[in-house]
N, C-alpha and C positions, 0 to 999 in steps of 0.2 A: 169368754175365754176360748181361744182356739185350741184344738186338740194337741198341737205341738207345744203350746205353752203349758198345758197340764202335764205332759210328759217331762218337760224341762223342769217344772216345779217339783215333780216327784224325784227326779234325779238330784236336784239341788238339796232337797230334804234328806235324801239318802246319804249324800256326801256329808252333810252336817252331822247326821247320826253316827257315822263311822269315823269322822275325823277326830272327834274328841277322844274316843277310846284309843285310837292310834297315837295321839299325842301323849296320853297317859302312859302308854306302853313305852314310848321313846324315853320319857322322863324317868320312869321307874327303873327301866333297864339300865339307864346311865347311872342311877344311884347304886345299883348292884355292881356295875363295872368300876365305879369309883371306890367302892368299899374294897374290892379285890386289889385295886391299885394301891390304896392306903396300906393295907396289910403287907403287900409286897415291898413297898418303900420302907416300912418298919423292919422288914427282914434285912435290908441293906444297913439301916441305922444301927441295928443290934450288933452288927459286925464292923462298926467303925466308920461308915461313910459319914463324913462330917457335913456334907452339903447335900441334903435330901433332894434338892431340885435336880441333881444329876440322875438320881434314880427315877424321878418323875419324868424327866426328859427321855430316858431310855425306854420307859413303859408307855409313853404317850402315843406313840404311833402304832401300837399293836392292835390288831383286830380282836374282837371279843374272844374268838377261839384261841388265838395265841396268848392273850392275856390270861385266860384260865390255865393254860399249860404252864406259863411262866409263874403264875401265882402258886400253883400246886408244887412245882419244882422248888421254888424259893422257900416256901414254908417248910417243906421236907428237908431241904439242905441246911437251913439256918436254925432249925429247932429240933431238939430231942423230944419228939412228940410222945405223949402218953397214949395209951390205947384209946382213951376217950377222945383225945384231940385228933388222933389218926382217923377214927371213925367219923368224926365231925367233918374233917377235911375231905374225906372220900365222899361223904354225903353231899357236901357243897358242890364238888366237881361233878358228881354223877347227875345232880339235878340241874346244874347250870348248862350243861351241854345241850339238852333238848330245848331249853329256853332260848339258847342262841339260835338254834335251827328255826324255831317258831318266830322269833324276832326277825331273823333274816328274811323269812317269807313275807312278813308284813312290811318290813322296811325296804327290802331290796327287790321285791317282786314288782311286776308290772300290773298295776291295778286297772281293771276295766269296769266302768259303770255300765250296768246292763239294763236292757229293756224289761222293766218289772212286769209288764203285762204277760210275759211268757212264763211267769212263776205263780200260778194260782194257789199253790200250797203255802205261800209265804214269800216275802220279798227279801232275797239276799241283797245285801248292801254293796257287796263288791266281789268280784271274781279276780283272783290274783294268779298270775301266770309266772312260774319260775322255770327258767331254763338252766341246765347244767351240763357239763361235759361228763361223758362216761367213756369207758373203753371202746364201746361200739358206736359212739357218736353223740349227738345231742339228745337229751331227754327233757321233755317239757311236762311239768306237773301243774295241775289246776287246783286251786283251793277257793272255796266259797266262804265268805265271811259275813256275819251279822255282828252288830255291836256287842251282843252278849257273848259271842265266841271269844272275844278278847279278855273278858272278865276272868276266866280261869287262869289265863296266862299271867294277868296282873296279880292275882292271888298267889300264884306259885313264885313269882318274882319277890313278892313281899315275904313269903315263907323262907326263901333261900337267903334273902337279905337279913332276916332275923338270925338264921344259922351263922351267917358270915359275921354278924356283930357279936354273936356268942363266942365264935372262935377268936375273934380279935380281943375280946375281954379276957378269955381264957389264956391266950398267949401272953397278954400283958401282966397277968397275975404272977 
């Protein structure tokens, strides 16, 4: 095997190790976003919207950040929340916002597969570059990911999804 073939093999192995966790993140985050949409649609239905597909249509194009804002506003506007429901709603919103930021890094960042020989302490599987506008110009952040780095994000998505389901059940009661 030529040296270049070995490096290519390592790169392909690293891509395989990180793609599965990224795929899980995409799917689980969408389950959370869908739960927020469903509760929001129920807010419309509770107040007489006879055709739920209209609410779904209105919410379908929202980015995750806008969806959370709409979700929070609609739940507060359409329901007389108990203190317990208010706390649950606030907790969902508080914990979802950083998840959106982390998910955006993984999904919208520019992934670079790196030369693993330069990392003797362990092989990162991906370097993600995120660029954003600031008042002073362009800011670029770099994030290193290993497959295990995504596991805590997946766990938090599952935890917030459980809170969202609890709120949904509580509002339906």
